[in-house]
N, C-alpha and C positions, 0 to 999 in steps of 0.2 A: 562614602566615596565608592564609586563603581570600580569593580575589578576589571582588569583587561585580560584578554585571552590571547596568547601568542598565536600567530597565524599557523594554519595547518589543518589537517583533517580532524574531525571530531568523530570518535567511535562510540556507538551506542551499544548497549547490551539488552536484549539480543540484537544482532545485526540483521537477522532474518526471522521469519515467523512461519510456523507450520500450521496450515489451516486444514481441519479434518471435517468431513461430512459424517457426523455421528448418527445421522438419521437413516431411515430405511428407503429413502427415495432419492433419485438422481436430481442434482441441482446444477444450474448454470450460474456463473457469477461473473461480475465485471467490476473493475475499479474505475471510479470517476474522480478527477482532480479539478480543482478550480484554477490551478496555475500549472498548466502543462509544461511551461518552459522551465519551471523550478522543481516540481515534484514528479517523481517517477516511480513506477511500480512494475516489477517483472516477475511473472507474466501478468499482463493487464487484464486477462479474462480466461475463462476455461469452464470445463464441465467436470463435476465430481460425482462418481458413482458412490453408492452407499459404502461407508467405511474407508473410502479412498482419501488420501491426503495430498496436499500440494505445498511446496516450499516457496514462499513469497518474499521478495526483497523490496524494500521501500528505500528510496534515495531522495535527497534534497541537495540541489546544486548550491554552490556558495552564493552569498549575496551580502550587501552592505547593511548590517543591522542598523535600524533607526533611519535609514535613508530610503528604504523601500517599504511600501505598505504590505504587511503580511497578515492583516486582520482577517481577511476573507479566504486565506489559503486553507483548503480542506481536502481530505481524502475520504471518499465514501465507498463502501462496499455494497453493491446491489446483488441480490440473489433472486432466483426464480426457479420453481420446480420445472423440470424438463422431462420429456418422455423419449424412450428409445424409438428409433425408426423401425418400422416393420419391414 
């Protein structure tokens, strides 16, 4: 028998994630989602210098489980080495 969950917010642990550039080179990063209406990331992109960190929050809007197709919902982090402008 399936359990029911009362309506309301679901809180995850951790609610945020700290991303650190542990390398010695500057990197640019961007977040891509396959469902922009439901999945959100803040900030969606940025540049990290060596040893710099960023606090990133991921959110998912409410939806009717079993009534909407979520099989292809994905969040992808893309990164690329960048260079300082002269």
